[in-house]
C-alpha positions in Angstrom: -28.4 -3.3 3.4 -26.1 -5.8 1.9 -25.4 -9.3 2.9 -22.1 -10.6 4.2 -21.6 -12.6 1.1 -22.2 -9.4 -1.0 -19.7 -7.5 1.2 -17.1 -10.2 0.8 -17.7 -10.1 -3.0 -17.2 -6.3 -3.1 -14.0 -6.6 -1.0 -12.8 -9.3 -3.3 -13.4 -7.1 -6.3 -11.6 -4.2 -4.7 -8.6 -6.3 -3.7 -8.0 -8.3 -6.7 -6.4 -5.5 -8.9 -4.2 -4.7 -5.8 -3.0 -8.4 -5.7 -2.4 -8.4 -9.4 -0.2 -5.2 -9.2 1.8 -6.7 -6.4 2.2 -9.9 -8.2 3.3 -8.4 -11.5 5.1 -5.2 -10.6 7.0 -6.2 -7.4 10.2 -8.1 -8.3 11.5 -8.7 -4.7 10.3 -11.1 -2.1 7.9 -9.8 0.4 7.0 -10.7 4.0 3.3 -11.0 4.9 3.6 -7.7 6.9 5.1 -6.0 3.7 2.5 -7.4 1.5 -0.2 -6.3 3.9 1.1 -2.8 4.2 1.4 -2.4 0.4 -2.1 -3.6 0.0 -3.3 -0.9 2.4 -1.1 1.7 0.6 -2.3 0.8 -2.8 -6.0 0.6 -1.8 -5.7 4.1 -0.5 -3.3 5.7 -3.0 -4.0 3.8 -6.2 -1.9 1.3 -8.2 -0.7 4.0 -10.7 0.6 6.2 -8.0 2.3 3.2 -6.3 4.2 2.0 -9.4 5.3 5.7 -10.1 6.4 6.2 -6.6 9.9 6.3 -5.0 8.7 3.8 -2.5 8.1 1.4 -5.4 11.5 2.1 -7.0 13.3 1.6 -3.7 11.4 -1.6 -2.9 12.3 -3.1 -6.4 15.9 -2.1 -5.9 15.9 -4.3 -2.7 16.1 -1.2 -0.5 13.4 -2.3 2.0 14.5 0.4 4.7 14.4 3.0 2.1 11.0 2.0 0.8 9.7 2.0 4.5 11.0 5.5 4.9 8.9 6.6 2.1 5.4 5.9 3.7 5.4 9.1 5.8 5.7 11.3 2.6 2.2 10.2 1.5 0.3 12.0 4.2 -1.2 14.8 2.0 -4.5 15.4 0.2 -4.6 18.5 -2.1 -1.3 19.5 -0.7 -2.3 19.6 2.8 -1.2 17.2 5.6 -4.0 15.1 6.9 -3.9 13.7 10.3 -5.7 10.6 9.3 -3.3 9.9 6.5 -0.3 10.5 8.8 -1.6 7.9 11.2 -2.4 5.5 8.3 1.1 5.8 6.8 2.6 5.3 10.3 0.6 2.1 10.7 1.5 0.9 7.2 5.3 1.7 7.9 5.2 -0.3 11.2 3.4 -3.2 9.5 5.9 -3.1 6.5 8.8 -3.3 9.0 7.3 -6.1 11.1 
């Protein structure tokens, strides 16, 4: 069992590299919804995959709609569509567009 304080410290440690990635790699303004969606995406897919993605390239080109359209493409694990990832990406896409 861990304390609430320990859990918050673990969460902070997990999120800090994501925040740094967004602050240093993303060159366009983000809404809170876009920021939150990207945090979820990076937490799940990894910062390296994010910065190599078409989603990232479209985002930094200022193509917010094109970036949003990329979320559903990230619904596979080991080449197989995963229902949980499909739902997660739909939620992230909706959050990004909000």
